[in-house]
N, C-alpha and C positions, 0 to 999 in steps of 0.2 A: 839148418835147414829146412826150409818149409818147402814141402810137397802138395800140400793142399790147404786151400782155405774154405772154412765152412762158416756160412752167414745165417745166423737168427732173421725171421721175417719182420714181423711187427717190432716197431722202433729202431731197426736197424736199416733196413731196405726201403720202408714205408712206414708210415705212422698211422697204422689202422687201429691204434689205442682209444682213438675218438669215435671211432664207429662202433666199438667194443662198449665203450661207456653208453651210448646213446641207448644200445639195445639192452644193456643190463638196468639203466636206468628206467627204460620203460617198461621192464619186467617189475623192477622192485616198486615203482608206482603202484602197478596193478596188484601188489602184493602187500601195499601198504606200509613199506620199509623205506626209512629215509637213506637214500643212496647219494653221496657226493661225490665230485671228482676227487676229493682227498682218500676217499673211502675204494675208488678205483683202482690207487696206487697197489692197493693189497694182491689186486688179481694180475698184475704183471707178471708173465713167464708161468703163469700158473693155469691147469686144465680148466675146462669147462665145466667138470662135475665138482671140483675144488672150489671154482670161483661162486659156484650156486651154495655151495655150503658155507662159503665166508658171509655172503650176502645175507643168507638165513641167519646165521650166528649174530649179525649184526641187531637182528630184533628179537633174537632168541626164538625162532618161530621153527617149527617142525612141519613137514609135509609127507605125505605118503608117496610110496614108489611112483605111483601112476602119477601124482600131482608132480613130483621132480621131473619125470620124463616129458611132461607135457610144460613145463616150464622151459627144460633145455630146447626142446624142439621150437617154442615161441621164441627164444632168444637167438636160435641160429637163423631163423626165419628172417628176421626182421635184422641182424647181422648181414645177411648175405644180399638183401634188397639194398645196404648201404654200399658193399663193397662192390656191387655191380655198377656203380656210379663212377669207380676209380679210373682213372688213366694215367700217361706218363708222366703229368705235371706234377703227381703226388711221390714220385720216387725221391728219396731224401738225398740231399745237397752230396756230391761227390761219390757216391756210389756206383752209379752205372760206370763213370770214368776208371774207378778202380779196380772193378769187375774185370771191365775191358783189358786194362793193363793186366791182371793176373793170368786172365787166358792167352792173353800174348805172349807171356813168359813158358806157358807149357805146364801151368801149375792148376791142379785140378778143382774146381770148384763144387762145393755141394750146400745145399740148403738143409739146416737142423731147426727145426722149426714145432713147437705143440700145436698149432695152428691145424686143423682139419681141413681148411679152405685154404692151404697155401696154392694148388695148383691154379685154383680159379683167380687169387691175387696176382699171382706171377703171369697169367694168362693176359689179364686187365693191364697189367703193365708192360706187357710185351716183353718180359723178360725169361720167358721159359728156356730158349735157346744158349742161354747164357750158363746154365747148370748142368753139369756132368750127372749130377744126383741128386734126387730131392726127397729127402727124408722128413716126413710130417707126422702130426698127431694120429693118421689112419693107421701108421705102419709100426708104431711102438706102444707097448703095455704100462711102460713106468715114464711119470712125469719128470722133467727136471725138479730137483739138481740131481736126480737120477742120470747117470751118463749115456744111456741107453742111445737116446737119439744121435749123438755124437759119435759114437763108437760105431753104430750100425752106418751110420754116413762114411766114415775113416773104412769099414771094410768093404762097403761098396764100391769104393773107388781104390781099392787094394792100396792102402796108405797106413804106415804105422801110426798110431795115434800120436807119438812123440814128434810127428813131423807134421801136425795139423795146428793150424791157427784159426782160431774161433772169434768171431765178432758177436758180441752179444749186450744186449742193454739192462737185462733183468741179472737181480742178485741169485737168483735161483739158475739161470743159465749161466753165469759165471761160475757158480758152484760146479754146476754139470760139467762143464770143459776142463774145470780142474782135476774133478774126479776121474774123467777119462784120461787124466794124463797129458793134457793138450794145453798149448800157449792160448791165451785169451786176452784180448783188447777190450775194455768195455766201453760203451758208447752211452754217455750220457752224463751222470754225476760222479764226482770222484767221491765223495763222502759216500755214497751209498754204494758204487763198485769199487770199494778199494782193495778188494781181494785180488781183482784183474791184476794181469802184469803191468798194464798201465790203462790209463782211460783216457779218453777223447771226449770233446764235447757233440762232434761230428766227424764225417770221412772227408769232409770238404777240403780241398788240396792236400791231400795226403796220397803220398806215392809208395808203392809197395817197398821198395828200398828204404825208405824213410821209416816204415813200421818195423821192419826185420831190424833194421840197425837199432832201435830202442829196445828191442826185446834182447 
């Protein structure tokens, strides 16, 4: 019995990875670090601070704490510029239809994202009213694969974690959901997300009954 569905944001509801990449690439260029789209895959589901650490390790580069703070602020400023251009056309296929169906069934819907800009993104997409609870990077201290973000979402809607279904596109997110004792559907590559209960390429043409039956 599923009483709550928890959605990750980036890569599940909307593809903001391209905007993260543009912002990180801009920063890496300033730091004289080669940063490719392949390198960007290492940052999926990872916090902003750890993402900077990964980029610095690519060139074995170190920064002072003041320089690190400045880098993180610059990256976020650029990223915010990009996401303020978002509109409803960028909602990923099948997502809004599935969320609408879930709400119609009286099942709780939560957001569980590492993003600190989740509210801004949902506002741009005009999806804020679809969620009972939003738990994002401003409200948790532990990054995925720690289950904190998902456990907090379950707690906020007063639902047993074992009755929650998570939609995730990142390895760390799948692990976090499993660590929380929840069901998890991977969105993306079967090879990458094989730990999930099952994996879909996207949510297009998916119904809740179909998903629950496969669980």
